[in-house]
N, C-alpha and C positions, 0 to 999 in steps of 0.2 A: 482681849474683851469680846464676846460675842455681839452679833450683830443689832441684836435689841439693848446691850446697853450702847452702843457707839450710836444707836438711831435716839434713844433717851439723851444722850449727851449732845447729839445733834439740836433736836429738837430744843431742849434747852437754853443752847446757845441762840436759836433763833429769838426764844423769847425774850432773853435779857438784851439783844439787841434790839426789837422794837420795843422795848420799855425804855432803853437808853436814847433811842431815835426821839420817843416821845417827850423826855424828859427834857432833851436838848433843845428842842422844839419849843417848847414849854418855858423855856429860859430866853427864849431868844436866837438862840442859834440855829441858823438855817443850814448850814454849813458842817453837817454833823461828820460828812466823810473823811473832815478834816481833823476829828477828833481823834486822840491818839486810843483811847480805851477804845474808841468804835475800830477802829484799825485793829486792834489787837483780836476785837471778837469776830472780824472779818478771815485774819489768818488762821483762828482756832475753827470757825466753819469750815472754810478751805480743807485743811487738816481732817478734820471729821469726815469730810465729804469724799475725799480720797481713800481713806482707812474704808471707810465704807463701801466705795464703788470696788478696792482690791478686794475685800472678802466674798463680796458676790461673783466677781468674775471669778475667784477661786471657787466657788460651787460651781458657777457653771460648766468650768474646766473638766469637772469631776463627772458632770454626768454626759 
C-alpha cells in the first residue's frame, strides 16, 4: 500500500470509530471502550498508524 492508501484507511477507521461511539452513546452505553467492535477498531487504528509511521520513516532514511 502507498501512503495515500494507508492514510485513507486510517481516516475511514477514524470515521467508523466516531460513528460507533456516537451510536453506542445514543443507545445508552457510556463505556464504549469495553465494546468488542470498538476495541477491534482501535487495534486496526494502531496497525494503520504503525504502517504509516514505518513508511514515513523509510522515506526519511532515503533522504
